[in-house]
Structure formats: structure tokens, C-alpha cells
C-alpha positions in Angstrom: -25.0 26.7 16.3 -27.9 26.6 18.8 -29.3 29.9 20.1 -28.7 29.9 23.8 -31.6 32.4 24.2 -34.2 29.8 23.1 -35.3 27.8 26.1 -38.1 25.9 24.3 -38.5 24.8 20.7 -41.4 22.8 19.3 -40.8 21.7 15.7 -43.4 20.2 13.3 -45.9 19.3 16.1 -48.9 17.3 14.8 -51.7 15.7 16.8 -54.8 14.0 15.5 -58.0 12.8 17.2 -60.7 10.6 15.5 -61.8 12.6 12.5 -60.0 15.8 13.6 -56.5 17.1 12.8 -56.0 19.3 16.0 -52.4 20.3 15.1 -50.7 20.2 11.7 -46.9 20.7 11.6 -47.0 23.5 14.2 -43.8 25.3 15.2 -43.3 27.3 18.4 -40.3 29.0 20.1 -40.0 30.5 23.5 -37.0 32.7 24.5 -35.5 33.2 28.0 -37.3 36.0 29.9 -40.1 36.6 27.5 -43.9 36.7 27.6 -45.1 34.9 24.5 -48.8 35.0 23.8 -50.7 32.3 21.9 -53.6 33.6 19.9 -56.4 32.0 17.9 -60.1 31.5 17.6 -62.0 28.6 19.0 -60.6 25.4 17.6 -57.3 27.0 16.5 -55.2 24.5 18.5 -54.0 26.5 21.4 -55.2 24.2 24.1 -54.0 21.1 22.3 -50.5 22.7 21.9 -50.4 23.4 25.6 -51.6 19.9 26.5 -48.9 18.4 24.3 -46.3 20.5 26.0 -47.5 19.6 29.5 -47.8 15.9 28.8 -51.6 15.6 28.8 -51.4 14.4 25.2 -48.6 12.6 23.4 -47.6 14.1 20.0 -48.1 12.1 16.8 -45.2 13.8 15.0 -42.6 16.4 15.8 -40.0 17.2 18.4 -39.7 19.2 21.6 -36.4 20.7 22.6 -35.5 22.3 25.9 -32.4 24.5 25.7 -31.4 22.7 22.5 -31.8 19.2 23.8 -34.6 16.9 22.6 -36.9 15.7 25.3 -39.9 13.2 25.4 -42.9 14.6 27.3 -45.4 11.8 27.7 -47.0 12.7 31.0 -47.6 15.7 33.3 -44.9 14.3 35.6 -42.4 14.5 32.6 -43.3 18.2 32.1 -42.7 19.0 35.8 -39.5 17.1 35.8 -38.4 19.3 32.9 -39.3 22.4 34.7 -42.5 23.2 32.9 -45.4 24.4 35.1 -49.0 25.4 34.3 -51.6 27.7 35.9 -55.0 27.2 34.5 -58.1 29.3 34.1 -59.9 27.5 36.9 -57.6 27.4 40.1 -56.9 23.7 40.6 -56.0 23.9 44.2 -57.6 22.6 47.5 -59.8 25.3 49.1 -60.0 23.2 52.3 -56.2 23.4 52.8 -54.1 26.4 54.0 -52.2 28.6 51.5 -48.9 27.0 52.6 -50.3 23.5 52.3 -51.4 24.2 48.7 -48.0 25.5 47.7 -46.1 22.5 49.0 -48.7 19.7 48.7 -46.9 16.6 47.7 -43.5 18.3 48.5 -43.9 19.1 52.2 -40.6 19.6 54.1 -40.2 16.7 56.6 -38.6 16.4 60.0 -38.2 13.0 61.8 -41.0 11.5 59.5 -43.5 14.3 60.1 -44.3 17.5 58.2 -42.3 20.5 59.4 -45.1 23.0 59.6 -42.9 25.8 60.8 -40.5 25.5 57.9 -43.3 25.0 55.4 -45.1 28.2 56.6 -41.9 30.2 56.6 -41.0 29.0 53.1 -44.4 29.9 51.8 -44.4 33.4 53.2 -40.8 34.0 51.8 -41.8 32.6 48.3 -44.9 34.8 48.1 -43.2 37.9 49.4 -40.0 37.7 47.4 -41.3 36.3 44.2 -44.9 37.8 43.9 -44.7 40.8 46.3 -47.6 39.3 48.2 -47.9 39.3 52.0 -50.7 37.2 53.4 -51.4 34.8 56.2 -50.2 31.5 54.7 -51.8 29.5 57.7 -55.3 30.6 56.6 -57.4 28.4 54.5 -57.2 29.2 50.8 -61.1 29.4 50.6 -60.9 32.5 52.7 -59.2 34.4 49.9 -60.5 36.0 46.7 -60.1 34.4 43.3 -57.3 36.8 42.5 -55.3 35.8 45.6 -55.9 32.1 44.9 -54.6 32.7 41.4 -51.4 34.2 42.9 -51.1 31.1 45.1 -51.4 28.8 42.1 -48.6 30.9 40.4 -46.4 30.7 43.4 -46.7 26.9 43.5 -46.0 26.8 39.7 -43.0 29.1 40.0 -41.5 27.1 42.9 -41.8 23.9 40.8 -40.8 25.5 37.5 -37.3 25.5 36.1 -37.9 28.6 34.1 -41.0 27.9 31.9 -44.5 28.9 33.1 -47.7 28.4 31.1 -50.6 30.8 32.0 -53.7 29.5 30.5 -56.5 32.2 30.6 -55.4 33.4 34.1 -57.3 36.7 33.8 -60.7 35.4 32.8 -62.1 35.7 36.4 -60.2 38.8 37.4 -61.4 42.4 37.4 -59.2 45.2 35.9 -57.3 46.0 39.2 -56.6 42.3 39.8 -55.3 42.0 36.2 -52.9 44.9 36.8 -51.6 43.2 39.9 -51.1 39.9 38.0 -49.2 41.8 35.2 -46.9 43.3 37.8 -46.1 39.9 39.1 -45.6 38.6 35.5 -43.2 41.5 34.7 -41.2 40.8 37.9 -40.9 37.1 37.0 -39.8 38.1 33.5 -37.1 40.3 34.9 -35.9 37.4 36.9 -35.5 35.3 33.7 -38.7 33.4 33.8 -40.2 32.5 30.3 -43.9 32.6 30.1 -46.5 31.3 27.6 -49.6 33.3 28.0 -53.0 32.4 26.6 -55.9 35.1 26.6 -58.7 36.3 24.5 -58.4 39.9 25.6 -56.9 42.1 22.9 -55.9 44.9 25.2 -54.1 42.5 27.6 -52.2 41.0 24.7 -50.6 44.3 23.7 -50.1 45.4 27.3 -47.9 42.4 28.4 -46.7 40.5 25.3 -43.2 40.5 23.8 -44.1 38.2 20.9 -47.4 36.7 19.6 -47.9 33.3 17.8 -51.1 32.9 15.8 -52.7 29.5 15.2 -55.7 28.9 13.0 -57.6 25.6 12.4 -54.7 23.7 13.9 -52.1 25.4 11.6 -49.2 27.7 12.4 -49.8 31.1 10.9 -46.8 32.9 12.2 -44.8 34.5 15.1 -44.6 38.2 15.4 -43.1 40.9 17.5 -46.1 42.4 19.4 -45.0 46.0 18.9 -44.8 45.5 15.2 -48.1 43.8 14.6 -51.1 46.2 14.3 -54.3 45.0 15.9 -56.2 44.8 12.6 -53.5 42.5 11.2 -53.6 40.3 14.2 -57.4 39.9 13.9 -57.1 39.2 10.2 -54.6 36.5 10.8 -56.8 34.9 13.5 -59.9 34.8 11.3 -58.2 34.2 7.9 -59.5 37.2 6.1 -57.9 40.6 5.6 -59.7 44.0 5.7 -59.4 44.7 2.0 -61.0 41.3 1.1 -63.9 42.1 3.4 -64.5 45.5 1.9 -64.7 43.9 -1.6 -67.3 41.5 -0.2 -69.6 44.2 1.1 -72.4 43.6 -1.4 -75.5 42.9 0.6 -78.7 42.0 -1.3 -81.3 41.4 1.4 -83.4 44.1 2.9 -82.8 44.9 6.6 -85.6 44.9 9.0 -84.9 48.2 10.8 -86.7 48.5 14.0 -85.5 51.9 15.3 -89.0 52.9 16.6 -90.2 49.4 17.6 -91.1 48.8 21.2 -88.4 47.1 23.3 -89.2 43.6 24.3 -86.3 43.5 26.7 -84.1 46.1 28.2 -80.9 45.7 30.2 -79.5 48.7 32.2 -76.2 48.6 33.9 -76.6 44.7 33.7 -73.3 42.9 34.5 -71.4 40.3 36.5 -68.0 40.9 38.1 -65.3 39.0 36.4 -67.6 37.9 33.6 -68.8 41.0 31.8 -68.8 44.8 32.4 -72.2 46.4 33.0 -74.0 46.9 29.7 -77.1 48.6 28.4 -79.2 46.8 25.7 -82.6 47.3 24.1 -83.9 44.3 22.3 -86.7 45.4 19.9 -89.7 43.4 18.9 -89.2 41.5 15.6 -85.6 42.3 15.0 -82.5 40.1 14.7 -79.9 41.6 17.1 -76.4 40.3 16.6 -73.7 40.2 19.3 -70.3 40.2 17.4 -66.8 39.9 18.7 -63.8 37.6 18.9 -63.9 34.5 21.2 -63.8 35.8 24.8 -65.2 39.2 24.0 -68.3 38.7 26.2 -70.8 37.6 23.6 -71.8 34.3 25.3 -71.5 35.9 28.8 -74.0 38.6 27.8 -76.5 35.9 26.5 -76.2 33.8 29.6 -76.8 36.7 31.8 -79.9 37.7 30.0 -81.4 34.2 30.2 -80.3 33.9 33.9 -77.9 30.9 33.5 -75.4 33.2 35.3 -76.7 35.5 38.0 -76.1 39.2 37.6 -74.7 41.3 40.4 -75.2 44.7 38.7 -78.1 46.6 37.2 -81.6 45.4 36.1 -83.3 43.7 33.1 -86.8 44.6 32.1 -88.9 42.0 30.2 -92.4 42.8 28.9 -92.4 45.8 31.3 -91.4 43.8 34.4 -88.1 44.8 36.0 -85.8 42.3 37.6 -82.5 42.8 39.4 -81.6 39.3 38.4 -83.4 36.5 36.5 -83.1 32.7 36.4 -84.0 30.3 33.5 -87.4 29.1 34.7 -88.5 32.7 35.1 -86.9 33.6 31.7 -88.9 30.8 30.0 -92.1 32.0 31.6 -91.4 35.5 30.3 -91.2 34.1 26.8 -87.4 33.6 26.4 -85.6 30.7 24.8 -81.9 29.9 24.7 -79.9 27.6 22.3 -76.5 27.3 24.0 -73.1 27.4 22.3 -72.1 23.9 23.3 -75.0 21.7 22.2 -73.2 18.5 23.4 -72.8 19.6 27.0 -75.6 22.2 27.5 -78.0 21.5 24.8 -79.0 17.8 24.0 -79.8 15.1 26.5 -78.0 12.3 24.5 -79.8 9.4 26.1 -83.3 10.7 25.4 -85.2 10.5 22.2 -85.9 13.4 19.7 -89.4 13.7 21.2 -88.3 13.9 24.8 -85.7 16.5 23.8 -88.2 18.6 21.9 -90.8 18.7 24.7 -88.2 19.2 27.5 -88.5 23.0 27.8 -92.3 23.0 27.2 -92.8 20.4 30.0 -90.5 22.3 32.3 -92.6 25.4 31.7 -95.8 23.6 32.5 -94.4 21.9 35.6 -94.2 18.3 36.7 -97.9 18.1 37.7 -99.1 19.1 34.3 -97.7 16.2 32.2 -98.0 16.5 28.5 -99.8 13.4 27.2 -97.7 11.1 25.0 -99.9 11.6 21.9 -99.5 15.4 22.2 -95.8 15.0 22.7 -95.5 13.0 19.5 -97.6 15.5 17.6 -95.4 18.4 18.8 -92.2 16.5 18.0 -93.5 15.5 14.5 -94.5 19.1 13.8 -90.9 20.4 14.4 -89.3 17.4 12.7 -91.2 18.4 9.5 -90.9 22.2 10.0 -87.1 22.0 10.5 -86.5 19.1 8.1 -84.9 17.0 10.7 -83.5 13.8 9.1 -84.8 10.9 11.4 -86.8 7.7 10.9 -89.0 8.5 13.9 -89.7 10.7 16.8 -88.3 7.9 19.0 -84.8 8.0 17.6 -82.1 8.8 20.3 -80.8 12.2 19.7 -77.1 11.2 20.0 -77.6 9.1 16.9 -78.2 12.2 14.8 -75.7 14.4 12.9 -74.6 17.6 14.5 -76.8 19.7 12.2 -79.9 17.6 13.0 -79.1 17.8 16.7 -79.0 21.6 16.4 -82.4 21.6 14.7 -83.8 19.5 17.6 -82.6 22.1 20.0 -84.2 24.8 17.9 -87.4 22.8 17.9 -87.3 22.5 21.6 -87.5 26.3 22.0 -89.8 26.9 19.1 -92.3 24.6 20.9 -92.4 27.0 23.8 -93.5 29.8 21.3 -90.9 32.2 22.6 -91.1 35.9 22.1 -87.3 36.3 22.3 -85.0 33.4 21.1 -81.3 33.6 21.9 -79.1 31.6 19.4 -75.5 31.2 20.5 -73.4 29.8 17.7 -76.4 27.9 16.1 -74.4 26.8 13.0 -71.1 25.8 14.7 -69.9 22.4 13.6 -72.6 21.6 11.1 -72.5 21.2 7.4 -73.2 24.0 4.8 -76.6 22.8 3.8 -77.8 22.8 7.5 -76.2 26.2 8.0 -78.1 27.7 5.2 -81.4 26.2 6.5 -80.8 27.6 10.0 -80.0 31.1 8.6 -83.1 31.0 6.5 -85.2 30.0 9.4 -83.8 32.8 11.5 -84.9 35.4 8.9 -88.3 33.8 8.5 -88.9 33.7 12.3 -88.0 37.4 12.5 -90.3 38.2 9.6 -93.1 36.4 11.5 -92.5 38.7 14.5 -90.1 36.7 16.7 -87.2 38.6 18.3 -83.9 36.9 18.0 -80.4 37.5 19.6 -77.9 36.0 17.2 -74.3 35.1 18.0 -71.8 33.7 15.5 -68.0 33.7 15.1 -68.5 33.8 11.3 -68.8 37.5 10.4 -70.6 36.7 7.1 -73.4 35.1 9.1 -73.8 38.3 11.1 -74.0 40.3 7.9 -76.6 38.0 6.3 -78.9 37.5 9.4 -78.8 40.6 11.6 -80.7 44.0 11.5 -78.5 45.4 14.2 -75.2 44.4 15.6 -73.6 45.2 18.9 -69.8 44.8 18.9 -68.0 43.5 21.9 -64.4 43.4 22.9 -62.7 42.6 26.2 -66.1 42.0 28.0 -67.5 45.4 26.9 -70.0 46.5 24.3 -68.0 49.0 22.2 -70.2 49.9 19.3 -73.5 49.5 17.4 -73.9 48.9 13.7 -77.3 49.2 11.9 -78.6 48.1 8.5 -76.2 48.7 5.7 -73.4 49.5 8.2 -73.3 45.8 9.0 -70.4 44.6 6.9 -67.5 42.2 7.7 -64.9 45.0 7.3 -66.9 47.4 9.6 -67.3 44.8 12.3 -63.6 44.0 12.1 -62.5 47.5 12.1 -64.7 48.3 15.2 -63.2 45.4 17.1 -59.6 46.4 16.1 -60.1 50.1 17.0 -61.7 49.2 20.3 -64.7 51.5 19.8 -67.4 52.9 17.6 -66.3 54.2 14.3 -66.6 58.0 13.6 
């Protein structure tokens, strides 16, 4: 007999893309009036599962049931017709329209063939006040309100369309702590009214503050569904990364010598450096010749910290000092001139220029640093490219091969070569081994240690804890956009990093 309390059931959901099994026989249940959080690392399948549910992707196998009845969802229109609404991380509304227009766009109340503005504005005011406890001028342009208010407007629209199922995909990523509290008040009110919510977040504290149940996915597989109050944080993290604490303790034998730099001069210092809605103000000393790791789960603030130090994102708090020069903010061109290099997390989007050759990709940062009026001669470009092809063992027939014809590992090596060609003092490596084969991973890890041994300073970010253990002299642990602890030398173990993340602060 069907459980009348289950409003959504997904059974045996599978979805493949060329060369990738994104979801493999995944199950998911949503009860009436619950907040159910989806958890998993990058590539776990959370986004794919949501896109299947909202009709962005069609499933290859499996069934979707709403209140016990099987439904076919092959488009976003199908999802809306079945009462499923979604609010995304980036507010996908129209800033040049009013609040009321955004809520009712495509559904405007009509009178004699024209929009009834009076009714629409009154309905918008009533919806916001009664459902979200929000009283604002709905005739004002959306662009005139903060991101938090815009998020509430997006939720109001979704709630008005929804028939009881609301998906919140990273809604807190751009909100500060007070704005998150306000959002959670709204979520609890909607829950009390019987709304069922699927919540996606990377922030551990938020998971335990708002969730009734948690479903964990890993590498496209369903790991389990758990009552939030009965699942310790350490167990949740272990399920997400696929290793338990006891296993990590047994694997704590480290054979290499750490390059401790306690008394070394700081190459770069950040003091109270931060950006609202991105990462809380932090203090960092990066010492000459060390490999400094930034460890944490996805969404902890690792990448945000690195992007701020290199100036990709502009800070609005504190200062950064590089080679004795203090800046309230920095930008990439200045960072490069001060001897910084940055290999980004997403090499496809932010790293390689796919239409250019290996030579052109390698000399890109060097040419940028010299300026357009100091063109590097072709012969010199070829010499530089050949040098790093040989140094990094890049598999290619020539310097003129297009980079998008290379394997992922070789593309990553080209990006490394690009920054090594600038002879950086400080090299930031964000997930340098993601998506490449084991052999290429080992080569890059070996190179990191050799560069540090030769005096280069490196900031190293990796989701694989064993890589942090094998590469880093010092590790700063992050959680929920904050630096919560520091590990040095032999303290750097998988189990210690995991425990620091779980406990939310430095171990005694």
C-alpha cells in the first residue's frame, strides 16, 4: 500500500553522457512537509539528479512517481505542470522589471486584453507578505534590491507556481549569515504549510541547522538516506568522500620529509582579507619555499580564497601584502607583475584557450606580462614552448599542436608550463590533478615537490586528502567559508584533516 506521506519518489534513476555515467541506479524519496538535503562532492551527481527531476535531462532508466503515480518529465514545462519549481544559485530573474512583473512574468492577470497592473501588484504584495513575511515595494525594479531580496522574490515566484515541491539549489552561496537566517525562517514557514523542499548546499552547519533528512551521492551512486539528527558529521563526511576515519588513521604512515618553514620570511600576507558573500575575512602568511595546502570539502572556501589572493575576485575587506607592498585589493595583471601565477580549477573554461596551439597557450601569461608592445619573437616563443614540453613531458608531436587535441593531463601540464614560463615566486595550483590519469597525477605531484625544493612557493588545493598529505608542508583547513585550523608537518594526515573539518575547528 502506498505511503501517502511520500510526495516524490525516484527509483533506479540512471543517466549517461558520452564517456560518463552521471547517475547509476539512484533512489530518492521526498516526504510531505520536509526539508531534504542532497549532499556529495563535486561530480557526485546532485546537479544531474535535479536536472532529471526538472526536465532539463531525460532519464535513461528509472521511474519518477508523484504521490504514488508515475509521471514522465521530459521538459521544464512538464516539471512545472507537475508542481515542481526550482530556485537556482544565480537568481534567474529580470533585473530591469519590477518585483511584481518578475513574480508573474508569463502569468500576468489580464483585463480586457491588457495586463491588470493593479491586481498583479496587489497579488505580489499579498504573496510576499503572507508566504514569506516580506513587505517591500513590488512596483520597484528588482535591480534596486539586494541579492538576498532577489532570492526571496525568486522563491515567491517558485512557491506560487509550485504544487508542493520546491528545489533550492545552492540558494545561500551569495548570502551573508543574517540573510541565511532570514531564508531559513522562510523555509521553516513553508515547511509548516506543507511545502516539501529539496535543498542543495555545501555548508555543513547549514545542513544540520535546517535538514530533516540527508541523501548522500558519490560518483553518481546512491550511498544512503539518513535522518539528519542521527547522522554524526564525521560519518556524513566519510560517506561523501568514501573513506572512514579508522581507515585514514591506519594509512597515516608518511615517508617523506616535510619542509617546515616556521621561521621563513613571508612572501605574501593577507590580513582580514575577504569578500562579502564569498569568504569570511581571513589571515594567511605564505612563507618562501613552502607548499601551503588549502583543505576542505567542496564549497568550503578554498577556491574563493585563491581567487581573492590572485585578484580574479575583488576583495572588500582587509589587505594583502606581497613582497613588502601592501594592497587593499589586487587584480591579475598586478599579481603577475608581483610574481604570482594561478592554475585554475576548471582548466576547460578558465585555463586553456582551445583554439590556440600549445606554444600560444604557454607564452600567453608571459606575453601579457610584457605587454602588447613588447612582442615575443616567434623563435623565442618556440624555444620557451619546447623547453616546457620537455620539462613537463608533454605528449605532443609539436609546439604547433592545438591544445584541445591533447589529453586532460597534458592540457594541465601546458597550463603549468604557462605559469612556470613567467618564473613565478608564488604559484597557486587549484585542483591541478582533477580529471587526469594516475601517471600524470604522480608527475604533477613530483613536480610540486621539486619546485618547492628549488625555492618556489606553492599554494596547493586538492579534494583528494592523500594528495594534501603527500605534497604539503602546512595545511590550512576551511569549512563554511572560514579558515578553522592549521596543521603542520607530521600533523598533516587524512584522519586529522577530516576530524578538523567535522569538528569545525582546530583540534586540542
